[in-house]
Backbone as numpy.savetxt, mean C-alpha at the origin, in Angstrom:
# Nx Ny Nz CAx CAy CAz Cx Cy Cz
11.74 4.05 9.20 10.62 4.04 8.01 9.46 4.61 8.89
8.57 5.37 8.48 7.24 5.41 9.52 5.84 5.73 7.79
5.34 4.95 8.20 3.71 4.67 7.38 2.52 5.54 8.47
1.89 6.16 7.73 0.63 6.99 7.92 -0.39 6.84 7.66
-1.35 6.13 7.58 -2.61 6.13 7.10 -3.43 7.45 7.36
-4.33 8.20 6.34 -5.40 8.92 6.64 -6.32 8.41 7.64
-6.71 7.08 7.28 -7.79 6.75 8.20 -7.32 5.63 8.69
-8.05 5.30 9.71 -7.55 3.98 10.54 -8.07 2.63 9.83
-7.45 1.89 9.29 -8.38 0.82 8.81 -8.13 -0.20 9.25
-9.17 -1.00 9.42 -9.10 -2.49 9.96 -8.34 -3.31 8.97
-7.28 -4.51 9.88 -6.84 -5.42 9.24 -7.69 -6.44 9.04
-7.29 -6.58 7.26 -8.28 -7.45 6.55 -8.09 -9.16 6.89
-7.75 -9.54 7.93 -6.70 -10.86 8.46 -7.82 -11.76 7.54
-9.01 -11.99 7.60 -10.00 -12.75 7.15 -9.97 -13.35 6.24
-9.30 -12.55 5.63 -9.21 -12.55 3.62 -7.90 -13.24 3.32
-6.89 -13.39 4.55 -5.37 -14.07 4.05 -5.45 -15.20 4.77
-4.52 -15.94 4.40 -4.17 -17.26 5.14 -2.86 -16.78 5.69
-2.73 -16.32 7.24 -1.31 -15.91 7.96 -1.61 -16.67 8.89
-0.05 -16.75 9.64 -0.18 -17.35 10.51 -0.60 -16.49 11.76
-0.29 -16.90 12.96 -0.77 -15.59 13.94 0.46 -14.76 14.05
1.86 -15.44 13.87 3.08 -14.60 14.12 2.76 -13.47 13.11
2.60 -13.90 11.81 2.10 -12.84 10.80 1.29 -11.71 10.50
0.03 -12.51 11.50 -1.22 -11.43 11.58 -0.52 -10.36 12.65
0.18 -10.74 13.83 0.71 -9.51 14.90 1.54 -8.68 13.88
2.23 -9.21 12.67 3.26 -7.87 12.38 2.52 -7.24 11.09
1.16 -7.33 10.95 0.68 -6.54 10.36 -0.50 -5.68 10.80
0.14 -4.61 11.39 -0.36 -3.30 12.02 0.17 -1.94 11.44
-0.72 -1.09 11.51 -0.28 0.20 11.37 0.94 0.39 11.87
1.90 1.17 11.02 3.05 1.48 11.39 3.29 2.58 12.88
4.18 2.86 13.38 4.09 3.62 14.62 4.03 5.30 14.25
3.76 6.35 15.38 3.48 7.73 14.43 4.86 8.29 14.05
4.73 9.19 13.17 6.03 10.14 12.51 6.76 10.08 13.75
8.23 10.28 13.45 9.48 10.49 14.31 9.14 12.01 14.29
9.80 12.66 15.69 9.89 14.07 15.80 10.78 14.68 14.53
10.81 15.82 14.75 11.28 17.21 13.82 12.92 16.64 14.45
13.86 16.28 13.21 15.01 16.59 13.44 15.79 15.22 13.75
14.93 14.13 13.72 15.15 12.42 13.91 15.36 12.23 12.46
16.75 11.77 12.24 17.12 11.45 10.81 16.39 9.90 10.27
15.94 9.40 11.18 15.66 8.05 11.04 16.25 7.22 10.56
15.81 5.41 10.09 17.14 4.73 9.72 17.46 5.15 8.40
18.60 4.04 7.98 18.90 3.96 6.62 18.48 2.78 5.98
18.22 2.37 4.55 18.03 1.44 4.25 19.10 0.00 4.35
20.41 0.43 4.67 20.93 -0.72 5.21 20.65 -1.67 6.24
20.96 -2.88 5.85 20.49 -4.12 6.64 19.39 -4.60 6.81
18.71 -5.55 7.72 17.52 -6.26 7.42 16.78 -5.71 8.76
16.96 -4.69 9.39 16.10 -4.33 10.55 14.68 -3.44 9.97
15.27 -3.03 8.37 13.74 -2.59 7.95 12.76 -3.30 7.32
13.37 -4.81 7.39 12.28 -5.64 6.47 11.38 -5.98 7.23
9.98 -6.17 6.71 8.84 -6.53 7.69 8.46 -8.21 7.20
8.50 -9.19 7.47 8.45 -10.36 6.71 6.97 -10.67 6.68
5.86 -9.83 7.57 4.68 -9.75 7.64 3.81 -9.44 6.23
4.64 -8.06 6.15 4.29 -7.29 4.74 4.64 -7.93 3.68
5.97 -8.61 3.74 6.25 -9.27 2.49 5.19 -10.60 2.11
4.92 -11.25 3.10 3.94 -12.35 3.22 2.87 -12.02 2.69
2.33 -10.81 2.82 0.76 -10.18 2.48 1.24 -9.67 1.05
1.90 -9.25 0.54 2.12 -8.72 -1.05 2.43 -10.03 -1.58
2.93 -11.21 -1.12 3.08 -12.19 -2.08 1.77 -12.80 -2.04
1.00 -12.58 -1.04 -0.40 -13.63 -1.34 -0.99 -12.34 -2.28
-0.94 -11.20 -2.23 -1.62 -10.48 -3.22 -1.50 -10.38 -4.56
0.09 -11.11 -4.71 0.22 -10.68 -6.10 0.14 -12.44 -6.79
-0.20 -13.37 -5.62 -0.93 -14.49 -6.71 -1.94 -14.74 -7.09
-2.63 -13.42 -6.63 -4.21 -13.53 -7.17 -4.62 -13.07 -8.54
-3.55 -12.58 -9.06 -3.61 -12.56 -10.42 -2.66 -11.15 -11.20
-2.91 -10.62 -12.21 -1.69 -9.93 -12.98 -1.74 -8.91 -12.40
-0.52 -8.15 -12.76 -0.24 -6.94 -11.83 -0.83 -5.45 -13.55
-1.78 -4.63 -13.08 -2.06 -3.57 -14.04 -1.40 -2.52 -13.53
-1.29 -1.51 -14.60 -0.93 -0.13 -14.43 -1.84 0.82 -15.12
-1.49 2.08 -15.11 -1.87 3.25 -15.83 -1.24 2.87 -17.64
-0.34 2.80 -17.84 0.43 2.24 -18.87 -0.19 1.18 -19.41
-0.47 0.13 -18.74 -0.93 -1.14 -19.39 -1.83 -1.71 -18.56
-2.85 -1.22 -18.46 -4.08 -1.80 -17.71 -5.08 -2.73 -18.50
-4.52 -3.53 -19.44 -4.99 -4.72 -20.25 -6.50 -4.59 -20.62
-7.30 -5.68 -19.71 -8.94 -5.75 -20.07 -9.30 -4.72 -19.30
-8.99 -4.13 -18.14 -9.43 -2.84 -17.60 -9.42 -1.98 -17.89
-9.07 -1.31 -19.25 -8.82 -0.03 -19.99 -9.98 0.74 -19.52
-9.87 2.41 -19.10 -10.71 2.91 -18.55 -10.71 2.86 -16.99
-10.13 2.05 -16.42 -10.31 1.95 -15.15 -8.65 2.70 -14.29
-8.19 3.21 -15.04 -6.60 3.62 -14.89 -6.79 5.02 -13.93
-7.57 5.92 -13.82 -7.76 6.90 -12.84 -8.02 6.45 -11.84
-8.88 5.78 -11.42 -9.53 5.25 -10.27 -8.80 4.11 -9.54
-8.23 3.40 -10.55 -7.35 2.25 -9.73 -5.59 2.31 -9.50
-5.02 3.01 -10.32 -3.85 2.93 -10.58 -3.07 4.04 -9.48
-2.08 3.76 -8.32 -1.46 4.05 -7.45 -0.93 5.53 -7.92
-1.37 6.81 -7.30 -0.31 8.16 -7.48 0.82 7.96 -6.66
2.36 8.28 -7.13 3.53 8.23 -6.41 3.96 9.57 -6.67
4.06 10.53 -5.01 4.57 11.37 -5.33 5.96 11.71 -4.04
6.83 12.18 -4.41 7.93 12.41 -3.33 8.15 13.92 -3.43
8.14 14.05 -2.07 8.93 15.54 -1.58 9.62 15.41 -0.63
11.28 15.61 -1.22 12.36 15.39 0.05 12.14 13.75 0.30
11.86 13.37 1.81 12.11 12.33 2.34 10.68 11.92 2.63
9.86 12.68 2.04 8.35 12.03 2.28 7.62 11.49 1.33
7.09 10.08 1.20 6.41 9.54 -0.19 5.00 9.46 0.46
4.30 9.83 -1.15 2.87 9.91 -0.35 2.42 8.93 -1.62
1.37 8.27 -1.34 0.54 7.06 -2.51 -0.67 7.41 -2.09
-1.31 7.98 -3.06 -3.11 8.11 -3.10 -3.66 7.51 -4.08
-4.95 6.69 -4.24 -5.67 6.25 -5.53 -7.11 6.74 -5.15
-7.42 7.28 -6.33 -8.84 7.88 -6.46 -9.63 7.25 -6.24
-10.23 6.66 -5.52 -11.02 5.25 -5.62 -12.38 5.01 -4.37
-13.53 4.87 -4.74 -14.28 5.02 -3.65 -13.95 3.90 -2.49
-14.48 3.97 -1.51 -14.71 2.88 -0.30 -15.90 2.48 -0.34
-16.23 1.73 -1.07 -18.11 1.48 -0.48 -18.12 0.05 0.19
-18.89 -0.08 1.13 -19.15 -1.12 1.91 -20.13 -1.93 1.20
-20.21 -2.86 1.44 -21.52 -3.99 1.07 -22.66 -2.99 1.39
-23.76 -3.04 0.61 -25.03 -2.21 0.94 -26.45 -3.24 0.84
-27.13 -2.69 1.74 -28.36 -3.50 2.33 -29.32 -3.97 0.97
-29.30 -3.14 0.32 -30.04 -3.95 -1.12 -29.28 -4.94 -2.16
-27.78 -5.57 -1.49 -27.01 -6.17 -2.07 -25.90 -5.90 -2.86
-25.68 -4.71 -3.04 -24.48 -4.39 -3.91 -23.44 -4.91 -2.97
-22.48 -5.34 -3.63 -21.04 -6.17 -2.80 -20.14 -4.84 -2.60
-19.34 -4.98 -1.86 -18.30 -4.17 -1.41 -17.38 -3.62 -2.73
-16.85 -2.64 -2.95 -15.91 -2.16 -3.66 -15.17 -1.18 -2.93
-13.83 -1.61 -2.98 -13.27 -0.65 -2.05 -11.22 -1.25 -2.25
-10.41 -0.10 -2.07 -9.09 -0.73 -2.16 -8.50 -1.28 -0.84
-8.39 -2.39 -0.56 -8.14 -3.07 0.35 -6.45 -2.84 0.76
-5.42 -2.89 0.05 -4.39 -2.55 0.61 -3.35 -1.80 -0.40
-2.64 -0.72 0.40 -1.64 -0.04 -0.28 -0.37 -0.33 0.50
0.91 -0.46 -0.63 2.17 -0.59 -0.11 2.95 0.04 -1.16
4.14 0.34 -0.58 5.41 0.91 -1.11 6.42 0.06 -0.99
7.10 0.18 -2.27 8.27 -0.86 -2.17 9.55 0.02 -2.91
10.72 -0.48 -2.34 11.80 0.32 -2.63 12.76 -0.96 -3.55
14.00 -0.57 -3.31 14.75 -1.80 -4.53 15.26 -2.94 -3.49
14.64 -2.61 -2.24 15.16 -3.67 -1.11 13.94 -4.63 -0.49
12.41 -4.12 -1.12 11.58 -4.83 -0.58 10.25 -3.77 -0.29
9.29 -3.98 0.63 8.42 -3.55 1.04 8.79 -2.63 2.12
8.54 -1.33 2.39 9.25 -0.51 2.79 7.83 0.12 3.83
6.66 -0.09 3.51 5.06 0.10 4.33 4.08 -0.47 3.35
2.97 -0.94 4.40 1.62 -1.32 3.99 0.49 -1.18 4.76
-0.42 -0.99 4.15 -1.54 -1.04 5.01 -2.94 -1.03 4.21
-3.66 -2.14 5.43 -4.69 -2.84 4.92 -6.11 -1.79 5.24
-6.92 -1.52 4.09 -7.69 -0.46 4.67 -9.16 -1.41 4.94
-10.27 -0.96 5.25 -11.41 -1.61 5.54 -12.53 -0.79 4.54
-13.44 -1.62 4.05 -14.47 -0.69 3.20 -15.18 0.55 3.34
-15.01 0.78 4.85 -15.66 1.65 5.74 -14.74 2.74 6.11
-13.37 2.39 5.50 -12.56 3.74 5.89 -12.82 5.14 4.95
-12.41 6.17 5.10 -12.88 7.44 4.23 -11.91 7.33 3.02
-12.41 7.71 1.81 -11.96 8.10 0.63 -10.88 8.93 0.33
-9.82 9.48 -0.28 -9.23 8.22 -1.09 -8.62 7.21 -0.29
-8.47 6.70 -0.15 -7.18 5.60 0.39 -5.79 6.14 0.04
-5.10 6.69 1.08 -3.69 6.97 1.00 -2.52 6.55 2.07
-1.47 6.42 1.63 -0.21 6.04 2.46 0.58 7.27 2.52
1.17 7.80 3.73 2.49 8.78 3.56 3.25 7.91 4.65
4.74 7.83 3.97 5.87 7.30 4.07 7.40 8.14 4.25
7.69 8.07 5.67 9.00 9.00 5.71 10.46 8.21 5.25
10.68 8.48 4.08 11.78 7.24 3.35 12.94 7.26 4.33
13.46 5.93 4.57 14.60 5.66 4.90 16.01 6.35 4.22
16.99 6.78 4.34 18.45 7.29 3.75 18.43 6.15 3.07
18.83 6.55 1.74 19.58 5.41 0.66 18.56 4.95 -0.22
17.58 5.01 -0.01 16.55 4.67 -0.97 16.47 5.22 -2.48
17.07 4.41 -3.54 17.10 4.84 -5.01 15.98 4.70 -5.84
14.76 3.88 -5.57 13.77 3.67 -6.48 12.55 3.30 -5.52
11.46 3.87 -6.19 10.28 3.49 -5.27 9.21 3.02 -6.26
8.26 2.08 -5.93 7.06 1.88 -6.77 5.92 1.83 -5.42
5.09 2.14 -6.09 3.55 2.10 -5.56 2.37 0.98 -5.94
1.72 -0.07 -4.88 0.99 -0.76 -5.44 -0.44 -0.60 -4.46
-1.64 -0.92 -5.11 -3.06 -0.89 -4.78 -3.47 -2.01 -5.16
-4.50 -2.62 -4.12 -5.17 -3.89 -4.24 -6.85 -3.69 -4.24
-7.10 -3.88 -5.41 -9.07 -3.38 -5.35 -9.43 -4.74 -5.17
-10.55 -4.87 -4.18 -10.88 -5.96 -3.83 -11.73 -6.79 -5.21
-12.28 -5.77 -5.80 -12.92 -6.50 -7.23 -11.88 -6.38 -8.43
-11.06 -5.31 -8.69 -10.31 -5.04 -10.19 -8.98 -5.45 -9.99
-8.35 -6.09 -8.67 -6.88 -6.89 -8.40 -5.98 -5.49 -8.19
-4.73 -6.01 -8.88 -3.53 -5.22 -8.30 -3.24 -4.34 -9.47
-2.70 -3.28 -8.83 -2.41 -1.79 -9.83 -1.00 -1.41 -9.52
-0.18 -1.42 -10.23 1.04 -0.77 -9.76 1.61 0.47 -10.53
2.33 1.75 -9.64 2.79 3.00 -10.28 4.00 2.44 -11.05
4.45 3.76 -12.09 5.62 3.47 -12.61 6.71 3.85 -11.60
7.85 3.16 -11.81 8.89 3.58 -10.80 9.36 4.97 -11.01
10.04 5.19 -9.57 10.11 6.56 -9.86 11.64 6.60 -8.74
12.41 7.18 -9.66 13.89 7.06 -8.71 13.91 8.36 -8.23
14.74 8.14 -7.28 15.34 9.27 -6.34 16.84 9.54 -6.44
17.08 10.89 -6.07 18.35 11.23 -6.18 19.57 10.69 -5.27
């Protein structure tokens, strides 16, 4: 599994209560594999990243999950908060059409997508933490391991919480 973010985001470790060991696990994934390298399968625990799974558990604990179909009290924000998941062969891309606004000198607070991740039926495949100064729109491209049957994408906004995509079934 390989994850590549379009902008190099800083890890937002101060915002989460992680051990030093977990902090070390939360870093951008390695560069994409060379052409012709088939990559890993989904079988076994070698594809699990406990740091990512812990980060996701922390985010889920912050509040309810919303989606384009069920935005709850945040109706009207679906277009700028719900992640779009597209799959082309063994590449999956997650994009959120959201601004990345750092705090402003006049006192306006930061508003940005802090975390994007992709889940398969076995757990988190890729996760990336963004900084408010990263380029918009936040996105994540992942080379899928063989054997993936379904995917969901998730985005966490520092103001409007957790948003999930509809599940995508793969052949």
